[in-house]
N, C-alpha and C positions, 0 to 999 in steps of 0.2 A: 417279620410276623412273630407275634408272641406265641410261645409254646407252653403248655400247661403241665406236662407230665413230670417235670423235674423241680427240685427245690430251687428257690430264688426266681422261679419263672412265674409270671403273673397271669391271672385270669384277665385277658385283655379288656373285655367289655366292662367288667366290674371295676377294675383298678383305674382305668382311664376315666370312667364316668365319675367316680368319687374324687379322683385326683383333680380333674378339671373343675369340679364344683368347689373344691376347697383349696385350690392352689395358692390363692392369695394369703391364706392362713399359714401356709407351709414355708413360704419364702421369708427368710430372715435377712435384715439389713442392719448395718451399723453406720452411724453418722461419721462422715469425714470432715476434716477442717477445710473450709471453702475459701477463705480469704487468700491463701497461698495456693498455687496451682502445681500440679505434678503431671508428668507425661506417662501414660499407661504403656506397659510392655507386656506382651503375651509370653510368659515364661514357662507355662505348664500346658501340656497336651493331655487331656483326660480321655482314656481309652478303656473299653471293656464291656462289661455286662450291665445288668439292671442296677447294680450298685453304682457304677459310673453314671448311668442314666439319671438316677435320682440325685446324686451329688451334683450333676450338671444342672438339673431343674431347680434344685434348692439353692444353687449358687454357693455350695458348701465351701469350695476352695477359695473363692473370692472373699467370702465372709471371714474365713480363717486367716487369709493373708492380711486382711485389714485389721483383724483383732491382734495380730502379731506385728503390726507396724509396717508391713510390706504392701501398703495399699496401692502402690504404683505398679505392682505386678498382678497379672490376671491369668486365668486359664482359658482354654478354648476346647470345645467339644461339639459334636453334633450327633444325630440319631443313627448315623452310619457307623461311627467309630465308638459309640457308647449305646449299645443296643440291648433292650430287654431280651433275656433268654439266651444271650450269646454264649458260646462255648469256645474252647481253645481252637477247635477245628475251623470255626468261622474266621478266625484271624490268620489262618493259613491259606485263605482263599484270595484270588487276585483282586476282587472288588474292594474288600476292606483294606488290603495292603496298598492298593493304588490310592485310596482315599487318605490313608495315613501319610503316605509320601506327599500327596498334594497339599495336605494341611501343614506338614513340616516345611514344604517349600514356600507356602503362603505366610508362614510365621517363622522366619529364620532365627528370631531371637529366643525360640523355645530351647530351654536347657534341660528340661525334665519331662519325662513321660510318666504320668500317674496311671498305673495299670491295675485294673480290677478284673481278673479273669481266672477261671479254674473252679469256682464254686459249683457251677452247674455240673461240671464234669465229675467232681469228686463225690458229691452227695446225690446227684441225679441218678447215678447208676449203682449206688451202693445199697446194700440191704443188711439189716441187723443180723441176718442168719448166715452172712458170708463167713467162710473160714478165714483164718489169718492169712493163709496163702492167697485166697481170692482178693482180700482187701489189699494186700501188698501188691498184687499184680495190677489191680486197678490204679493204685497210687503211682506205680512206676510208669504206667502208660500215660496217665494224665500229666505227670511231671515232665515226661519226655516231650509232649506236645507243648506244654507251657514254656519249656526252654527253647523250643523252636520259635515260638512267638517272640520271646525275648531276643533271640539271635536275629530275627528279622528286624526288630526295632533298632538294634545296634547297627545293623547294616544300612537302615533307612537314614540314620543320621549318626555317623561315626562320632564317638565321644559323648553322646547323649547319656544322661543319667536316668535310670529307671527305678521307680519306687513301686514295688508290688504291694498293693493296698492291704490284702488279706481280708479276713472276715471276723465277725464277732459271733458269740453263741446265739443260736436260734431259740425260739420258744414255741414249739409245736404243741406239746401236750397241754400246757396250761391254757393257751389261747383257744385251742379247739375245744377242750373240755368245758371251758367257760361259756361256749356258745350253745350248751345244752338247752333244749332237746334237739337242736338242729346241727349237731356236730357234723353229720355227713354232708350237710349243705355248705360247710365252710369251704372257701375256694382253695385252701391248702390241705383239705382232708385227704384227697387222693394222693397227694405227694407224700404225706405222712404214712398213709397205708402202703404206698409203693415201697417205702423203706422198711416195712415190717413193724411200724409203730415203735420206733426206738424211744427209750426214755432219755432224760437229760444227760446222764453220765455216758450212755452209749454213743449218742451223736456228738457230744462235746469231746469225747476222747478221740474220735476220728478227726475232728477239727484240730485238736491239739497235736495230733501226729503230723498232719499236714503242715501246721505252723512250725513245728520243730524241724521238719525236713527243709522247709523254705529258709529257715534261719541258718541252717548249716550251709545251704547253697549260697545264700547272699553273703555270708561271711567269707566265702572263698572267691567272690566275684566283686571287685571294687566298683564296677559299673552299675551294680544292682543292689538296691537296699530294701529292707523290710523292717518295719517296726512291729515286733511281735507283741500283741496284746488282745487276744480273743476275749479276755475278761474285762475289757475297758468299760463297758456299760455297767457291769456289776460294780465296778469301782466308783464311777461318777454318779450313778443313780442310787445305788444301794437297793436293798429289798425291804422297803418300809412296811408294806403290808405282807402278811404271810402268803407264801405261794399257795395257791388253792389246790394243788396236788402235791404228792410227795416230792421233796422232803418237808414241805409245809412250814419252813422256818423263815426268819428274817435276819438281816444284818444291816448296820448303818452304812451310809455313803462314805466313800474314801477309806474303807477298811478291807475290801477284797484285795488279796495279794496279786500284784501284777507279775508276769503277764497273763497267767492262766486263771486267776480268780478262783471260783468254786465250781469245778466241773460238774458237780452233782446238782447244780442250780442252773436255770436258764438265764439269758439276759432278761432283765425286768420288763414287764409288759409296757411300762411307761416309756421305754426306749424303742418300742416297736411302732411302725407306721400306723396311724389311726385313720381309717376310712369312715369313721363315725357309725356306720352300720356294722362294721366288723374291724378287727385288728389284723395286721399282717403277722406272719409267723417268723419272718426273717428280715425283711427290709426294715431299715431303721427310720425313726422319726427324724425330722430336720435336726432336732437337738441331739439325737443319737449320733447322726453323722458329724455334727459339729464337735461332739466330744471326742469321737474317734480321730478327726482331723486335728483337733487341738493337741492331742497326744503325739500325733505324727509331726506336728509343727514343733513341739517341744523337743523331740528326740532326733529330728532330721531336718525338716524344712527351714526352720528359723536360721540356723547357721549356714546351711547350704546356699540360701539365697543372699547371704552377705556378698558384697562385691569382691574386690581383689584381695582384701586382707581385713581381718577384724581382730580386735583386742578386747579382752574382758577387763573391767575395772579391777584393780589389784589392791589387796590389803584392806583390812577392816578399818584401821585408824586413818588411812589415807582417803577414805570416802565417807561422806556423812552430810551434815548440814550445819550452816552457820547463820546467825541472825543479826539483824540490825542492832539488837540489844546486847550483843556479845556472847550469846549462848551457842555452845558447840555440842553436837550430838553425832553419834555414829548412825543415826537413822537418816535416811535420804528423804528430805522434805522440801516442799515448795509451797509458798502461800503466805497468809497473814493471819495472825491471831492476836486480838486485843491490842492492835496498833503496832505489833512487832512483826517484821517481815523476815521470811526464811528463804534461803537459797540452798540448792543441792550442790555439793562439792564432789567432783569426780577426778580420779587420777588414773592415767593409762600409761603403761611403760611401752613406748613406741620404738625402743631400741632396735627391734628386729625388722622394722619397715625398710624397704629398699630406698636407696638414695636416688629418687627420680621425681618427676613432676606429679604432684597430687592434684587431681581435678575435682574431687568431691569427698565429703565426709559427713557422716550422720552419727547421731547417738541414739540408741534404742533404750527405752526405759519402760518398765512394767509397773502398772498401777497395782499397789497393794491395798490401799485404803483411802477414803476421802471423808473428811469431816467438814461440815458447813458447805459453803458455795464453792463449786469447782473453780480453782484459780487459773486454769489453763485454757487459753483460747487458741487462736490460729497461729500465734507466735509467742516466743519466749525470749527474754534477754539472756545472752550468753557472753561470759567473759572467758578469755583464754590466755594462758601463759605457758611458754615453753620452759619447763623447770617447775618451780614451786611459787605459789602466791606469797607464802610466808617464809620463815626461816628454814623450815623443813618440809618434808612431803606430807606430814600429818595435817589434818584439818585444824586450823587455829582461829581464834576469835578475830584476829587481825585480817583474815582472808577477806572478810566482808568489804573492807575499804582498801585493800591492797591494789596496787597498780597492775593493770593487765596489758598484755601485748596488743590485744584488740578487744573491743566491746561492740556488740551488734545484736540486732534482732534476727532470730532464726525461725524459719517456718516449721510448723508442727503438722504431722500427718499421722495416719493410723487411727487408733480409737482409744479413748480413755473413759468411755461411758460406763464401764463396769470394772470391778476388781478383777485382776488377771489379764486385762487388755494391755496392749503395748502401744506406745506412741513413738514416732520417729522424729527426731529433731535434725533437720537438714541444715548444716552449718553454712553460713555465707562464705563467699570467696575470700573475704577479708581475713578470715581465720586460717586459711589453708597454709600460708607460708610458715606458720608457727607450729605445725605438726611435722616433726621430722625425727631423724634417728637419735639425736643427742639427748638421751635420757627421757624423763617424764614429760607428759603433757597434761596440764590440769585445766579443769573447767569449773566455772561457777554459773549455775543456771537458776534464773529467778523469774518470777511473774510480777512485774512492776505494778500492774493494775489490779492485783488481787485484793479482795475485801472479804474478811471474815471467812476464810476457807483454807484448809490445809490438805495437801495432797502428799501421800507417802508412796515412795517407790520401793520395789523389792531390793533387798540388800545384796551384797556381793558373795555371800557364802555358798549359794547354789549356782553352779555355772549355767544351768538351764535357764535361770531367771535373772542373772546378774546383768548390770548395765553393759552395753556393747558399744565400742567405737568402730564404725565400719568405714573403710577407706576405698577410694577408687583412684586409679592411676591413669596417666595419659597412655593411650595405646596407639601404636602405629596402625594406620589403615592399610598400609602396604607391607607385604612381607619382604623387608629388606634382607632378612636372613637368607632366604633362598633365592631372591631375585627372580621370582617366578611371575611377576606382573602385578598390576594394581588390584586385581580381583582375588589374588591369592591371600588367604588370611591365616594359613597354618604355617608357623615358623619352624616346626619340627615334625618328624614322622619316624616310626609309626606311632599312633596314639589310638588305643592303648598300647603300651610298650612292656616288654618283658625284661630286656637287658640293655640293648644298645639303642640310643636315641641319635638320630642323624640330623645334622644342621649344616646345610651347604652354604657357607658364607665365610669369606675371609675378613669381613668387617666386624665380627663379634669381638667385643672388648672383654666382657665378663658374663658369666652365667651363674644365677642363684636358683636353688630349688627350695621352696618353702612347703611345710606341711599344712594341713587344714587349719591349724591354730595360728598360722602366720609366722612360725619359727623357721629360721634359716637352718637347714639340716645338711645341705650339700652345696659346695662351691666348686663344681667340676671344671676341669681344663679340657678345652676342645682340642682333640687330636685327630687330624685328618677328617674333620667334619663330623666327628662322633664323640659322644660322651657315654660313660658307663653308668647305668642306673640300676644294675643288677642287685646291689646291696640294699636297695630301698625295700621296705616291707610293702605288701600290696596295699593300695589305697589311692586317695585323691591328693594331688599335689598342684602347686603353682610353679611354673617355670618362667623365670624372668631373664630375658636375653637383652643385654645392652649392646647396641651397635653405634656406629659413628653417627647415625641419623636419629637415634632415640631408643626408646624401650619398646620391646614386644613382650607381652605376658599372655599366658594361656594356661588353662587347666590341663593337667596330664594325669592319665589313669595308669597306674602301675599294676600290672597283672602278676 
């Protein structure tokens, strides 16, 4: 049942009435490429309060996953585990915990829990007249309960990653004052009054303190992440029209400094949820949640959701475009212009990949601009060579007609409907034998049927947006390392680990540990079924265990 007395809590009748009337206007979708097919996997469980509820209704996570090329991954939630008005206490009760466990059992492929909780606790019981000691006491109590919730989620699925979603700045004063002369009738007036009518700086400073504390905590726990950006809507929307109350100013989009933006300003009204008869003071519009998730995708999700190992395209001169007319550029382009065809050339240093069976590979590319007709359909032509197309690693005019180890069509997924969207090129099996340890792997990607249209991808200079080669290896379905039976899927324990990792098997030939960038950082020797990982910094790693029967690989969390 919805409760009204706290921030982030909805007036049930009003919110549900207008939400149901306009829900079709609020759900955003992006086209996927349909001629090739992909199998969906539920990778994310969405848990929490009304922010989780609205992200679930708006399909925010699915939309963001598609925009970033991960259209084969989906989220799951329901109104029990994403509930309007929920507080940390609610997720310490048996009913919610039982439902979370049930959904994790029903979706064993879940690797991440997206957690939005704590906002009602922090601001629901806070008042602008609190002393610093009272504020500190409230924050300590809420943080203790939040960590209890996180500990439960860790125990519900050992090794699961948790992203605490956080919140953006609210906009009580401007939204409510703009409803004059009916301010006291606004559904959030009582909430604002209950907090003592704080101004923007007062309420935002509290949120910034919470964000800072969570950033400190998550930096010390490799199993929990947080993308700190309470000012993200200020950054993406800007304050185009003057704020109608103090400080009355403006600023352009993409100028507010992240993560905290301008704490003396609110999140812009355009980013607040619109019920047409009134606006929300804290819950975001579908675009607002999209912007928040896009930033979380950029800083966390995109690389986390890569499969076993990924590589970024390397070097400015080794990546670019080459044309049928002999033109060479460092710009990544695909398409056709005035009868001249262009292909994107990419180079990846795969030296650090393990020497094992490769079962899948994809290339992720981000749309930067489009001129003319979109040249990309449901497939692209890809050429691959292990080594270099030409005499050297740099892009050369002769790369256009150079011999390839394999040439084939590759399916395209994700989205390229707008600038900033990502597409995923799933490479066919014919190309996998030519991706291995011995040096560079180069690709030439073209759109043979393009007519009068040029597509430009983001360059390699920013690792957040650079092209990515994503690899999947053959995994053993049986734990041959421990010999614990066909249903056993954990080759080592404990996980998370602090110092000693135990592997009970005499069949182990070699062990490699890779960091999150796919770099081999440890080649430990198994001594009496144990390896020492105490020297590794806290973080996420991949452990590759080679046995007489094959490879077992699994993520490891170092505490």
